[in-house]
C-alpha angles and dihedrals in degrees: 000000000000090000090060090048091048091049091048091048090050091050091050091051090051091049090049091051092049092048091048091055091048091049092050091050093051092043091055091049091047092051091049091050091049091049090051091047092051089051091052092047091048090052090049091050094046090051092056098043119111120177090266093048090047088059093045099049101069091041089063089068098041110139089230088069096230121207119240089256091053090048090050091051093049092045092046094238139098131282092241089056090053091046093050091048091051089051090052092048091050092047090051090049092238097126139029124224124205139155122246123225090264092054098257118139110242126194125208125202096232095200100025090247096149090078091051100053 
């Protein structure tokens, strides 16, 4: 009986080793695809950045959770300009928009591009 258990345990170890190698292969491919995607998204963002938009972008992710009006004031522009830029960023899938528990709209830098520009 123990021989069957030992054989079964050996087979399971071999299966585990095979699955680990497959996982590593796919993980490497996934990371490479993500790296490529970030590069493409960064290029998209850089192509759409004007000096005003360059000032707006990092303010969207300010930990103080600034309103569009506050962002406009800090970027020396108008709230409609901020709103249009946010719409473009959402359409290009560069940011995420959600609402916090207290009802404030929060933006997330989907690809952490703010630190790259």
